[in-house]
C-alpha positions as CSV (number, residue, x, y, z in Angstrom):
1,M,191.3,-91.4,-199.2
2,L,193.1,-91.3,-195.9
3,T,195.8,-89.1,-197.5
4,R,193.2,-86.7,-198.8
5,I,191.5,-86.5,-195.4
6,I,194.7,-85.8,-193.5
7,S,195.8,-83.2,-196.1
8,A,192.4,-81.5,-195.9
9,A,192.4,-81.4,-192.1
10,F,195.9,-80.0,-192.1
11,G,195.1,-77.3,-194.7
12,I,191.9,-76.3,-193.0
13,S,193.7,-76.0,-189.6
14,I,196.3,-73.7,-191.2
15,V,193.7,-71.5,-192.8
16,L,191.6,-71.2,-189.6
17,I,194.7,-70.3,-187.6
18,A,195.6,-67.6,-190.1
19,I,192.1,-66.2,-189.9
20,W,192.2,-66.2,-186.1
21,I,195.5,-64.4,-186.1
22,G,194.1,-61.9,-188.5
23,F,196.0,-59.6,-190.9
24,P,199.5,-61.1,-190.3
25,G,198.3,-64.7,-190.8
26,V,196.3,-64.0,-193.9
27,A,199.0,-61.8,-195.4
28,V,201.6,-64.6,-195.1
29,L,199.2,-67.1,-196.6
30,A,198.4,-64.7,-199.5
31,V,202.0,-64.2,-200.4
32,L,202.8,-67.9,-200.0
33,A,199.9,-68.8,-202.2
34,G,201.1,-66.3,-204.8
35,L,204.6,-67.8,-204.7
36,I,203.4,-71.4,-205.0
37,G,200.7,-70.6,-207.6
38,G,203.3,-68.7,-209.7
39,Y,205.7,-71.7,-209.6
40,E,202.9,-74.0,-210.6
41,L,202.0,-71.7,-213.6
42,N,205.6,-71.7,-214.6
43,R,205.6,-75.5,-214.7
44,L,202.3,-75.5,-216.7
45,A,203.7,-72.9,-219.2
46,R,207.0,-74.7,-219.8
47,P,205.9,-77.1,-222.6
48,S,204.1,-74.5,-224.8
49,A,205.1,-70.9,-224.0
50,R,207.8,-70.1,-226.5
51,I,209.9,-67.8,-224.4
52,S,213.1,-68.1,-222.5
53,D,213.1,-70.0,-219.2
54,G,214.4,-66.9,-217.3
55,T,211.7,-64.6,-218.6
56,R,209.0,-67.1,-217.9
57,M,210.2,-67.9,-214.4
58,I,210.5,-64.2,-213.4
59,S,207.1,-63.1,-214.8
60,L,205.0,-66.1,-213.8
61,V,206.5,-66.8,-210.3
62,A,207.3,-63.2,-209.3
63,G,204.1,-61.7,-210.7
64,P,201.5,-63.2,-208.3
65,V,203.9,-62.8,-205.4
66,V,204.4,-59.1,-206.1
67,L,200.7,-58.5,-206.6
68,A,199.8,-60.3,-203.4
69,S,202.4,-58.3,-201.6
70,V,200.8,-55.1,-202.9
71,G,197.6,-56.1,-201.1
72,V,199.6,-56.6,-197.9
73,W,201.2,-53.1,-198.2
74,L,197.8,-51.5,-199.0
75,A,196.2,-53.0,-196.0
76,T,198.9,-51.7,-193.6
77,D,197.8,-48.6,-191.8
78,G,195.0,-48.0,-194.2
79,R,197.2,-46.7,-197.1
80,I,194.3,-46.9,-199.6
81,N,190.5,-46.8,-199.4
82,G,187.9,-48.7,-201.3
83,G,187.3,-45.9,-203.7
84,L,190.9,-45.9,-205.0
85,M,191.4,-49.6,-205.1
86,P,189.8,-50.3,-208.5
87,I,192.1,-47.8,-210.2
88,L,195.2,-49.4,-208.7
89,V,194.0,-52.9,-209.5
90,A,193.4,-52.0,-213.1
91,I,196.8,-50.3,-213.4
92,I,198.6,-53.3,-211.9
93,F,196.7,-55.8,-214.1
94,A,197.4,-53.8,-217.2
95,L,201.1,-53.3,-216.5
96,T,201.5,-57.0,-215.7
97,V,200.0,-58.1,-219.0
98,L,201.9,-55.4,-220.9
99,L,205.2,-56.5,-219.4
100,R,204.5,-60.0,-220.5
101,G,204.0,-58.8,-224.0
102,L,207.2,-56.8,-224.0
103,A,209.1,-59.8,-222.7
104,T,208.2,-61.8,-225.8
105,L,208.8,-59.2,-228.5
106,R,212.0,-61.0,-229.6
107,K,210.1,-64.3,-230.1
108,S,206.7,-65.0,-231.5
109,S,204.2,-66.5,-229.2
110,D,200.8,-68.1,-229.9
111,V,197.8,-66.2,-228.6
112,E,196.8,-69.0,-226.3
113,S,200.1,-68.8,-224.4
114,W,198.7,-65.5,-223.0
115,A,196.4,-67.6,-220.9
116,Y,199.3,-68.3,-218.4
117,W,200.2,-64.6,-217.9
118,V,196.6,-63.4,-217.7
119,F,196.0,-66.2,-215.2
120,A,199.1,-65.1,-213.2
121,A,197.9,-61.5,-213.1
122,Y,194.4,-62.5,-212.2
123,T,195.6,-64.8,-209.4
124,G,197.9,-62.1,-208.0
125,V,195.3,-59.4,-208.1
126,A,192.7,-61.6,-206.4
127,L,195.2,-62.7,-203.7
128,A,196.0,-59.0,-203.1
129,H,192.4,-58.6,-201.9
130,A,192.8,-61.1,-199.0
131,P,194.9,-59.0,-196.6
132,V,192.7,-55.9,-197.5
133,L,189.6,-57.9,-196.9
134,I,190.6,-59.2,-193.5
135,E,191.2,-55.6,-192.4
136,L,187.6,-54.7,-192.9
137,E,185.4,-54.4,-189.8
138,R,183.9,-57.8,-190.3
139,G,187.0,-59.1,-192.1
140,R,187.3,-62.5,-190.3
141,E,183.6,-63.2,-190.8
142,L,183.8,-62.3,-194.5
143,V,186.7,-64.6,-195.1
144,L,184.9,-67.4,-193.5
145,F,181.8,-66.5,-195.5
146,I,183.8,-66.9,-198.7
147,L,185.4,-70.2,-197.8
148,L,182.3,-71.8,-196.5
149,T,180.1,-70.7,-199.3
150,T,182.6,-71.7,-202.0
151,F,183.1,-75.1,-200.3
152,S,179.4,-75.6,-200.3
153,I,179.2,-74.7,-204.0
154,D,182.0,-77.0,-205.0
155,T,180.7,-79.9,-202.8
156,M,177.1,-79.7,-204.1
157,A,178.3,-79.4,-207.7
158,L,180.5,-82.4,-207.3
159,F,178.1,-84.8,-205.6
160,V,175.0,-83.9,-207.6
161,G,177.0,-84.0,-210.8
162,L,178.2,-87.5,-209.9
163,L,174.7,-88.7,-208.9
164,I,172.5,-87.3,-211.6
165,G,174.7,-85.3,-214.0
166,R,173.7,-86.0,-217.6
167,H,174.3,-82.8,-219.5
168,R,177.9,-81.7,-219.9
169,L,178.7,-78.1,-218.9
170,A,181.9,-77.7,-220.8
171,P,183.0,-81.1,-222.3
172,S,186.0,-79.7,-224.1
173,I,187.4,-78.2,-220.9
174,S,186.2,-80.3,-218.0
175,P,184.2,-83.4,-219.2
176,K,183.0,-84.3,-215.7
177,K,181.2,-81.1,-214.9
178,S,177.5,-81.0,-215.6
179,W,174.7,-78.5,-215.8
180,E,172.9,-80.4,-213.0
181,G,175.9,-80.1,-210.8
182,A,176.3,-76.4,-211.6
183,F,172.7,-75.7,-210.7
184,A,173.0,-77.6,-207.5
185,G,176.2,-75.6,-206.7
186,L,174.3,-72.4,-207.1
187,L,171.6,-73.5,-204.8
188,G,174.2,-74.7,-202.3
189,G,175.9,-71.3,-202.5
190,V,172.6,-69.4,-201.8
191,A,171.7,-71.6,-198.9
192,M,175.2,-71.5,-197.3
193,A,175.6,-67.8,-197.8
194,I,172.3,-67.1,-196.0
195,T,173.2,-69.5,-193.2
196,V,176.7,-68.1,-192.7
197,D,175.3,-64.5,-192.7
198,L,172.8,-65.3,-190.0
199,V,175.2,-67.4,-187.9
200,L,178.1,-65.0,-188.0
201,N,176.0,-61.9,-188.0
202,I,177.7,-60.3,-191.0
203,H,174.8,-57.8,-191.5
204,F,173.9,-58.6,-195.1
205,T,170.2,-58.4,-195.8
206,L,168.6,-61.8,-196.4
207,M,168.1,-61.0,-200.1
208,M,171.6,-59.7,-200.5
209,A,173.2,-62.7,-198.8
210,G,171.2,-65.0,-201.1
211,L,172.0,-63.0,-204.2
212,L,175.7,-62.9,-203.3
213,G,175.7,-66.7,-202.8
214,G,174.3,-67.2,-206.3
215,I,176.8,-64.8,-207.8
216,L,179.7,-66.6,-206.0
217,G,178.3,-69.8,-207.4
218,V,178.7,-68.5,-211.0
219,T,182.1,-67.0,-210.4
220,A,183.4,-70.1,-208.6
221,I,182.3,-72.2,-211.6
222,F,184.0,-69.9,-214.1
223,G,187.2,-69.8,-211.9
224,D,187.2,-73.6,-211.9
225,L,186.7,-73.8,-215.6
226,Y,189.4,-71.2,-216.3
227,E,192.0,-73.2,-214.3
228,S,190.8,-76.4,-216.0
229,W,191.3,-74.8,-219.4
230,V,194.8,-73.7,-218.5
231,K,195.7,-77.2,-217.3
232,R,194.1,-78.9,-220.4
233,K,196.2,-76.6,-222.6
234,A,199.3,-77.8,-220.7
235,G,198.2,-81.4,-220.9
236,V,198.1,-82.1,-217.1
237,K,195.5,-83.2,-214.7
238,D,196.7,-81.2,-211.6
239,S,198.5,-77.9,-211.3
240,G,201.0,-79.4,-208.9
241,T,201.6,-82.0,-206.2
242,I,202.1,-79.8,-203.1
243,I,198.9,-81.0,-201.4
244,P,198.9,-84.8,-201.2
245,G,195.7,-86.3,-202.6
246,H,194.5,-82.9,-203.8
247,G,197.0,-81.6,-206.4
248,G,198.4,-78.1,-206.4
249,I,197.5,-74.9,-204.7
250,L,195.7,-73.6,-207.8
251,D,193.6,-76.7,-207.8
252,R,192.3,-75.8,-204.3
253,L,192.0,-72.0,-204.9
254,D,190.5,-71.9,-208.4
255,S,187.0,-71.3,-207.1
256,V,188.1,-69.1,-204.1
257,I,190.2,-66.7,-206.1
258,P,187.4,-64.9,-208.0
259,N,185.2,-64.9,-204.9
260,L,187.8,-62.9,-202.9
261,M,187.3,-60.0,-205.2
262,I,183.5,-60.2,-205.4
263,V,183.0,-60.3,-201.7
264,Y,185.5,-57.5,-201.0
265,W,183.8,-55.1,-203.4
266,V,180.3,-56.0,-202.1
267,A,181.5,-55.4,-198.5
268,V,183.0,-52.1,-199.5
269,W,179.8,-51.1,-201.3
270,V,177.6,-51.9,-198.3
271,T,180.3,-50.4,-196.0
272,L,180.7,-53.5,-193.7
């Protein structure tokens, strides 16, 4: 328990410092997360993905790093606006998955092994939103909004699930998750989103903040389940060991990753 607390305190401090620094700090964290996450995916894919070690290493490790770096480049000097970003994201995602397919033409690969490459592309695209998000007018507040709301969702889902969880949410993927915990997580997300919006003066309407908190609750749960499914396919409990007491970087970011994209596009939509 002490190890978990120390690791959490250290990690939170690093993230808060990065947010305080702004774009440079968040950009570095996004690229590092892409690098470490790609390495963890490479380890997860090793037992089952029937492709060469070199191809797997390059595509899974380099993919998220390159995609995260694209976000850094886009955020520099306003090279792209919100209207063009969806097109670029779609192109990058499609090319990433296509290149994975081309890399395996010489050897057959089961359909499920695509999970690793889709997850790598999805992780990289999501991380690419972080440096672009921090450059918005209320960027720092929005990043804190994501982190605090997602933390509330995860915490409420965990504790309520442990206390009164009876009905399994997805027993074949993550046996400990329950519908009771998921519902509590949604409520926690709504409450925290409204609270953070009011405290940090982000300028969402009360209804929009609450609705966004509920949406983040759903996407956080799906992000968690997706990563759990990938780990179950690989036959491991944690994606890595880089964070003592907590597992890998993907274990900590599974819920945050989809919420980066959701909040960015909502913020662009309401022109924050």
